[in-house]
N, C-alpha and C positions, 0 to 999 in steps of 0.2 A: 485736869484743871490747870490753868497756868499758875505761875508762881504767885501772881496777885489775887488768886482765887475768883477772878472774874470768868464767866462762861466764855468758853473759846469760840471765836467767831469764824475762824478759817482753819482747816485741817488740809495740809498738803501731803497727799500720799505718793511716795516715791518707791517702786519696786527696784531692788538693786541685785545684780548678778555679775560678780567679777568686775568691778567698776573702779578699782583703786587708782587707775591712772587719770580718771576725770573728776575724782572726788574734790580735790583741793580747789578747783575752779567753781564746781558745783556748789560746795559750802559757802564759798565766798560771795557768790551771787544769791544764794538763798538768804544768808545773813542781811544782806542789803535789802532784799525783798521783804523779808519779815519787818524789818525796821521801817518800812514804808507803809505798811498796811495799817489801816485805821481799825484797831480792835485786836485783841488777843489772839495769837495764831501759833499754830503747832506744824512741825514737819515729821512726818512718820515715814521712816525708812524701814522698808521690808526686805531683808536679806533672803533672797531666794537660793540659799545653799551655796553661797560663794566659797570658793576654794583659795582666794587670795586674801590680802589683808583688809578688805573692805569691812568685814565684821569687827575687826580690831579698831580701826578708825572710827566707825559709827557708834560703837558701844561706848568708847571713851568720850566722844562728843555728847552723848545722851547722858552721861554721868555728870558733866560739868555745866551744861546748859539745858534748862528746862523746857526751853522751846522745841528741843528735838527729842524724838522717841525712837526707840529701835526695837523692831520685832525681827527675830531670827527664825526662819522655818528649819525643821529638821532635815530637809534635803531639797533639791530643786524639783518644786512642784509646777513651775511654769509661770509665765508672765501674768495670765488672767487670774490665777489662783493667788499669786502674791498681791494683786491689786485688790482682790476681795478681802483678804486678810487685812491689809491696811484700812480698807473703807469700814470693816467691822469694828476696828479700834478707834476710828476716828470719833472726835467729840465736838466738832465744829458745827455751826449752823450750815455753813457751806463747805463742800468737800471738793478738793481739786485733785485730780490725778495727772501725774506727768512722769515722763521718763527720766531716768538719771544721766543719760548720754548728752544732755544740752542740745539735742536735736529739737526738743520742746523748750523754747526759750522760757526761763522764769519770768521774764519781765512781762510776758503776754497774760500771766495770771491776773495782773491789774486790770486788763481789759475784760478778762472773763468776769471778775467781781463787779466792774461797772455795770455789765449787762444784767447780772443777777439783781443788783440793787434797783433795776428798772423793773423788776417783777418777773424775771424768767425764772424757771425752775431748773432747767438744763441748758448750759451754755458750752458749746463744743467748739473745738478750734478746727478750722478747715485749712488745709495746706494747699498754698498757691502754687508752691514749687517744692522740689525734693533734691536739694544740694548734696553732692558727693555719692550719689547712687548711680548704679550702672543702668545702661539702657533697658537691660533685661529686666531689672527689678522694677524699674518705672513703668515698662510695659505690661509686666504681670500685675502690678498693683492697680493700674488704670483697667484692665480687663476684669480683675476680680470685683472692683467696687461697681463697675457697670453691670456685670452679670448677676451680682448679688442684688443689686437694685431691682432687676427685671424678675428675678426669680423668687425673691424673698415676699412674705406674706405682710411684712411691715416695711414702713419707709426707713431704711437705714441710710444716712447721708453718706454720700460719696467723698473721697479724699478725706476722710476723718478718721483719726485713731483714737486712742483712749484718752488723749490730752483734752480734758473737759472739767467743767464744774457741774456739780450736782448740788441741789437744795437737800436739806435733812430729811424732808417728807420723801423725796425720790429715793434717798438710802433706804428709808424705812420700808418702802414699797419693795425696793431690790432685794432686801433681806427675806422677803417672802418667796423667792425663786431659789430653791435649793438644788437646782440642777447641777449635775457634775461636768459635764462637757461645756465649760462656760466660754461665752463670747460676750464679754461685758458690754460692748457697744451696742450690740444687737438687743441684749436684754434690756438696756436703757431706752433704746428706740421703742421697744414693745410697750413699755410702760406709758408711754405718752407724755402728759404734762405739757407746760408750755415751753417750748425749745427755740433756740436761736444760735446763731453762729458768730464767731470772730474769725478773721482770716490772718494768716501769717506765712511767711516763708520758712520752710524747714531747713535748718542749717545741717552742715556736716557734722559728724560726731567730733566733739571737742578732743577726744582721746580714746584709745582702746578700739575694740573690734566689735562688729555686730553681733547680737546675740540671738539673731534670727537668721539661721543658714536656711537653705533650700527646704530641707526636710521639715523643719519647724514651720515654715511658711505654708506647705503642703497641708500639714496637720491643721493648722489654724484655719486655713480655707475650708477644710473638711467640716470643721465644727461649725463654721458660719453657715455653709450651704445646708449641711444636715440638720441643724438646729432651727433654721428659719426659712426652710423652703421645703415643700413637698414635692418639687418638680422631679427630683431624682428618683423618688419611689414611684412617681407616676409615669415614669418613662416607659414602662411596659404598656401601659394603657395608651400613650401617644403611638408607641411603635404598633400596637394591635390596629389603631384606626388608619396608619399609614400602610400597613401591610394589607389591611383589608382591600383597599383599592387594587393593589397589585395581585392579590388572590383572586379577586373578581375576573381580571382580564385573564389570568391563567386558566381559571375555570372555563371561561368562554372560549378560549383558544383550544383547550383540550376536548370540548364537546365538538367544536368546528372540525378538529383533526379526525375525531372519531366517525363524524358523518361524511365528510368529503375527501379526506386524506387517507393514505394507506399507513396505518400505525400498527406496531407490534400489539397483538391480542394481550388485553389486560391493563395496557398502558395508561388509558384513559380513567379507568376505575381507580387504578393505583394513584394517579396525580390528583384525582378528586379526593380521595380518602386522606391522602397527605395534606391537601389544602384545608379541608375541614378540621383535621386532628390540630394543625398548626394554629388554626384560628383560635379553637377553643382553648388551646393551651395559653395563649397570649391573653384571652379574656380572663381565664382563671388566675393567672399571674397578676393582672391588673387589679382584680378584686382583692386578692391577698395582699398586694402591695398597699391597697388603700386602707385595709384593716391595721396591717403592721404600722402604717404612718400614724394612724390615730391612736394606737397603743403606744407608740413612741412618744408622742406629745403628751399623752396623759401622764406617762411615767416622769416627766419633767416637773409634775406638781406646780405648774404656774397658776396664780391666782385666776379665778374666774374674771374678775374686775378689780380695778383700783379705783378707790374714792379719792378725789382731789379736794373737794369742799362740800359742805352741807350747809345751806342757809335756810332759814324760815323766820317767821315773824315772832317778835318777842312774846306775843300774846299766846302762842302756841308752844312756848317753851317746855321740852319734856326731857326726861332721862335719855342719855345717848343710847340706851338698850332699846328705846321704842322708835327708833328712826325709820322703821318700815322694812329693815332688812338687817342680816345678821353680818356684822363686819368680819367676824371670824370666818365666814363662809368663803371670804377672798382667799384664804389658804387652801381651798379645795383644788383637787387636780383635774 
């Protein structure tokens, strides 16, 4: 709770990893932002195993200013886990996630809140431009979002990072998803609810260096594709269908050569045997891949469904337990 004991309206979750160079500017702009917000607010810094002076600065700030909170993880668990830790600790009715490097401008938070007050449950910030990034990173990011959009089983917005606002009920639903390989923006998209966007121009880092080198970008993309698409697991099925056409033509040619051309004795039977064996291997792999994919999705223990609202006539008012379904069933795998 805030110092005045009023319920907190806004929780701003900020993962931090070795950001000592940018903290002075970030804290000034956050202080101005919190002063402008209508309602009690808190800023939660999640230190993801920093090795610089970031923990010292943030712990001192949390001790002297009740609007700021500090959570220190025991080591570097990664950006998505740090976000999760911050959201779990958030007390606000609306939870905003933003990066510490100021590429996500704190001033955009007010636009997110304005949309939330219009009745939206999720308001994400879409990037119109990406200043200070190499052509390679912009190109790979563009390709990543377009491929994910085509391959994913849920609608994940393109050019959208983790900079967003979610309502308390969305966070409560998100907590029912205990999966380990977390792709938070995909998880929120999977939940549904009423969503909209605000647009902004992503700025250069105010100071310091990027914490997302190529290796982490590849790992992040793998979590996204493997967690929200069965396409890769079904690759063998797609390959089997494509190869089937090739094998049919090869089989026809093998029979033609046996009938009308001089071929080495046994060549035709060998080719037909190889074709049949290859085809059944691909079919078997595709079936195994389908089973493995279903097992993989089941182990994530995602809810079967998420309830947004329940409405009925006052004359039929009944206890919550008799609504016609078991709300606890949502936690099933």
